C-alpha positions in Angstrom: 0.0 0.0 0.0 1.3 3.5 -0.9 0.3 6.8 0.6 1.1 10.2 -1.0 0.8 13.3 1.1 0.8 16.4 -1.2 0.4 20.2 -0.9 2.3 20.3 2.4 3.1 23.9 3.4 6.3 22.9 5.2 8.0 19.6 6.0 10.0 20.2 9.2 13.3 18.6 9.8 14.2 17.6 6.2 16.0 19.3 3.3 16.4 18.5 -0.3 20.2 18.0 0.0 20.4 16.2 3.4 23.4 13.9 3.7 23.1 12.9 7.4 20.4 12.5 10.0 22.8 13.0 12.9 23.2 16.7 13.7 26.3 17.9 15.6 27.4 21.1 17.4 26.3 24.3 15.7 24.1 22.5 13.2 21.7 21.6 16.1 20.6 25.3 15.9 19.4 24.8 12.4 15.9 23.6 11.6 15.8 22.5 8.0 12.6 22.3 6.1 11.1 21.8 2.7 8.4 24.3 1.7 5.5 23.3 -0.5 6.3 19.6 -0.2 5.2 16.1 -0.8 5.9 12.8 0.9 5.6 9.2 -0.5 5.1 6.4 2.0 5.2 2.7 1.0 4.4 -0.1 3.6 4.7 2.5 6.4 8.2 3.6 5.3 8.9 7.1 3.8 10.5 6.2 0.5 10.7 9.6 -1.1 9.9 13.3 -0.5 10.6 16.7 -2.0 9.1 20.0 -3.2 5.9 20.1 -5.3 7.9 21.9 -8.1 10.0 18.7 -8.6 7.2 16.2 -8.2 6.7 14.0 -11.3 3.1 13.2 -10.6 1.5 9.8 -10.1 2.6 7.0 -12.5 0.8 4.1 -10.8 -2.6 4.7 -9.2 -3.0 1.1 -8.0 -3.2 0.7 -4.2 -2.5 4.4 -3.8 -4.1 6.7 -1.1 -3.7 10.4 -1.7 -3.8 12.8 1.3 -4.1 16.5 0.5 -2.4 18.3 3.4 -4.3 21.5 2.3 -1.3 23.7 3.2 -0.8 22.0 6.6 2.6 21.4 8.2 4.2 17.9 8.6 6.7 17.5 11.4 8.5 14.5 13.0 7.0 12.7 16.0 9.0 12.6 19.3 11.5 9.8 19.5 11.8 9.0 23.2 14.9 6.9 23.5 15.1 6.4 27.3 12.0 5.4 29.4 11.0 3.1 32.2 7.3 3.3 31.3 6.5 -0.3 32.6 6.1 -0.1 36.4 3.6 -0.6 39.1 2.4 1.8 41.7 4.2 5.0 42.8 7.1 6.1 45.0 5.5 9.4 45.9 6.1 8.7 49.7 9.8 9.2 49.0 9.3 12.9 48.5 9.2 13.2 52.3 12.7 11.7 52.4 13.8 14.2 49.8 12.3 17.1 51.6 14.2 15.9 54.7 17.4 16.1 52.8 18.2 12.5 51.9 20.1 11.9 48.6 19.2 9.5 45.9 21.8 7.0 47.1 20.7 7.3 50.8 17.1 6.6 49.8 18.3 3.5 47.8 20.3 2.2 50.7 17.2 2.3 52.9 15.3 0.1 50.4 13.7 3.0 48.5 14.1 4.1 44.9 14.6 1.2 42.4 14.3 -1.5 45.2 10.9 0.0 46.2 9.7 -0.2 42.6 10.9 -3.8 42.3 8.9 -4.7 45.4 5.8 -3.1 44.0 6.2 -4.7 40.6 6.8 -8.2 42.1 3.5 -8.2 44.0 1.4 -6.8 41.1 -0.1 -9.2 38.5 1.0 -9.0 34.9 -2.4 -8.0 33.6 -2.6 -4.9 35.9 0.9 -3.8 35.0 0.2 -4.2 31.3 -3.0 -2.1 31.6 -1.2 0.7 33.6 1.6 0.7 31.1 -0.7 0.7 28.0 -2.5 3.7 29.5 0.8 5.5 29.7 1.8 4.6 26.1 -1.6 5.8 24.8 -1.0 9.1 26.6 2.5 9.7 25.2 1.3 8.9 21.7 -1.4 11.6 22.1 1.4 14.0 23.1 3.2 13.3 19.9 5.5 10.3 20.6 6.1 8.1 17.5 9.0 5.9 18.7 9.7 4.6 22.2 12.4 2.7 24.1 11.2 0.9 27.2 13.6 -0.7 29.8 13.1 -3.5 32.3 15.0 -3.1 35.6 12.3 -3.1 38.2 12.3 -6.9 38.4 15.8 -7.7 39.7 15.2 -11.4 39.5 14.6 -13.7 36.5 10.9 -14.1 37.0 10.1 -10.4 37.2 12.6 -9.2 34.6 11.1 -11.6 32.2 7.6 -10.5 33.2 8.6 -6.9 32.4 10.1 -7.8 29.1 7.1 -9.8 28.1 4.8 -6.8 28.9 7.0 -4.6 26.7 6.7 -7.3 23.9 2.9 -7.1 24.3 3.0 -3.3 24.0 5.1 -3.7 20.9 2.5 -6.0 19.4 -0.5 -3.9 20.3 0.6 -0.3 19.5 1.2 1.2 16.0 4.4 3.1 17.0 7.9 1.5 17.0 8.8 0.3 20.5 12.3 -1.0 21.4 13.0 -3.2 24.4 16.1 -2.8 26.7 17.1 -5.4 29.3 18.3 -3.4 32.4 18.7 -6.2 34.9 21.7 -4.4 36.2 19.7 -1.5 37.6 20.3 -2.2 41.3 21.3 -5.1 43.5 18.5 -7.0 45.3 18.8 -7.1 49.1 19.0 -10.9 49.3 22.1 -11.3 47.1 25.7 -10.0 46.9 26.6 -8.0 43.9 28.7 -10.8 42.5 25.9 -13.3 43.0 23.5 -11.0 41.1 25.9 -10.4 38.3 26.2 -14.1 37.9 22.4 -14.4 37.8 22.2 -11.8 35.0 24.9 -13.4 32.9 24.1 -17.1 33.4 20.4 -17.2 34.0 18.6 -14.1 32.7 20.5 -13.4 29.5 20.1 -17.0 28.1 16.3 -17.0 28.8 15.9 -13.5 27.3 17.7 -14.6 24.2 15.6 -17.8 24.0 12.4 -15.8 24.1 13.8 -12.9 21.9 12.6 -10.3 24.4 15.2 -7.5 24.1 16.9 -5.3 21.5 19.5 -3.6 23.8 21.3 -4.2 27.1 21.8 -1.5 29.7 23.7 -1.1 33.0 23.4 1.5 35.7 27.2 2.4 35.9 27.3 4.9 38.7 28.3 5.6 42.3 26.6 3.0 44.6 25.5 0.8 41.8 27.8 -1.0 39.2 31.4 0.0 38.5 33.1 0.1 35.1 34.6 -3.4 35.4 31.3 -5.0 36.4 29.5 -3.0 33.6 31.9 -4.3 31.0 31.4 -7.9 32.1 27.6 -7.6 31.8 27.7 -5.8 28.5 30.1 -8.3 27.0 27.7 -11.1 28.0 24.8 -9.2 26.4 26.8 -8.6 23.2 27.3 -12.4 22.8 23.5 -12.6 22.4 23.4 -9.7 19.9 22.2 -7.0 22.3 23.7 -3.6 21.6 24.9 -1.7 24.8 23.3 1.4 26.2 24.5 2.8 29.5 23.2 4.8 32.4 26.4 6.9 33.1 27.6 9.7 35.3 24.3 10.6 36.8 25.5 10.7 40.4 29.3 11.1 40.0 32.3 10.7 37.7 31.7 7.0 37.4 33.7 6.0 34.4 30.5 5.1 32.6 31.2 7.3 29.6 34.6 5.7 29.2 33.3 2.2 29.3 30.4 3.1 27.1 32.8 4.3 24.4 35.0 1.3 24.9 32.0 -1.1 24.4 30.8 0.9 21.4 27.5 1.7 23.2 24.8 3.2 21.1 24.2 5.9 23.8 25.5 7.0 27.2 22.6 8.5 29.2 22.2 11.1 32.0 25.7 12.7 32.0 25.2 15.1 34.9 28.9 14.7 35.7 30.7 15.3 32.4 34.1 17.0 32.2 36.2 18.1 29.3 38.0 14.8 29.5 34.8 12.8 28.9 33.7 15.2 26.1 37.0 14.6 24.3 36.5 10.8 24.6 33.0 11.0 23.2 34.2 13.1 20.3 36.4 10.2 19.2 33.5 7.8 19.2 30.1 7.1 17.5 28.4 6.9 20.9 25.5 9.4 21.3 25.2 11.5 24.5 21.7 11.4 25.8 20.4 14.0 28.2 17.5 13.6 30.6 16.9 17.1 32.1 13.6 16.0 33.7 15.6 13.7 36.0 17.9 16.4 37.1 15.0 18.7 37.8 13.0 16.0 39.6 15.8 14.8 41.8 17.3 18.2 42.5 20.6 17.2 40.7 22.8 19.6 38.8 22.0 19.7 35.1 24.4 18.1 32.6 26.6 20.6 30.7 24.4 20.6 27.6 25.8 23.8 26.1 29.4 22.7 26.6 28.6 19.3 24.9 26.9 21.0 22.0 29.6 23.7 21.6 32.3 20.9 21.5 30.7 19.7 18.2 28.9 16.6 19.6 25.4 15.5 18.8 22.8 15.2 21.6 19.7 13.1 22.1 17.0 14.2 24.5 14.7 11.8 26.3 12.1 11.9 29.1 13.3 9.0 31.5 9.5 8.5 32.0 9.3 6.5 35.2 
C-alpha cells in the first residue's frame, strides 16, 4: 500500500540536500525544512519526498491513497529513547525523604528508589501492570511520541525481569508506534544477594532466557556511584553482546563513574544522563560514535545539577533528549 501526502506547506526537519540524519554542534541550531512539499510512503516507510515543483506526478494509481495536506505542516514525532514506562504503583512517599534532605543513594540504601519499585512490581499481577503501562503509552502517543524505548530493571530477578520484558513485547505487538526493548537487569542489586551473585544471575540465567524468548533489543547497565562499577559493567555488556544485544549505559548521573569511558570502549549506542561530564569525557565522546543522551527532567525531579548541555553542543557533539519516563 502506498500513501502520497501532497500540498504540504512545510516539512519540518528535512532538506532536499540532506546527507546525514545526525546533527552535531552548531548544526543543532538549524531547523531544515522543505516548503510546498510532498511525501511518499510505502508499507509504512517514507521512501521519497521533495518539493511540489519537482514532483513528477503519479505514474501508478493502484493501491495508492492520496492525502491532500491542504497547506498544513508535517513534522516529526517525538523519539523518546530512554524510558521506564513499565512499572507498578508509585514512589511518591519518598518525597518526604527528599524534603528531609536524603540523597538518591541514601534513599536507595534504605530500600527505596529502584528497590521500592521492584517490590511493587513483584506483587502486582502482569495484567494490571500491562494495563497501567498501556494507558501511559496511549497518553504519550497523544502527546506526539512516535517511537519509544522501554527498559526493564524493576524486576531484579529472572521471574520479574522476564515479566517486564514480556509486557514490553505485548506493548510492541499492540501499538502502532515503533517500540524498542532494553534489558536493564543491572539497575540495582537486590537485598538478598551479593553484587557478585546477582551479576552471575544476570549473565548465566537471565540473558540465556531473554535470548531464548527474543525479548530484548538492547542491554543497559546503571554504571554509577553506589550501583555498578566500570569493570562490572563491562562484564555484563560483554555477556549481552554475545546474544546480539547492543549496549546502552546509564552513566555519570551521580558522580564521575567511568560510565562514559566504558560506554565508548564497548561501542555503546548511547550513554545517558551525564550530569557529571568533564572536558576529558567530552573529548573521549568526540572520538566515538556513541551518542550523549540527556534527561533534564531527571535532574529537575531529583534536584541534581544539570548536565553541561551547552558545553557538549559547543564541542561539536550530537545530543539526544529523552524523558526518562518512570
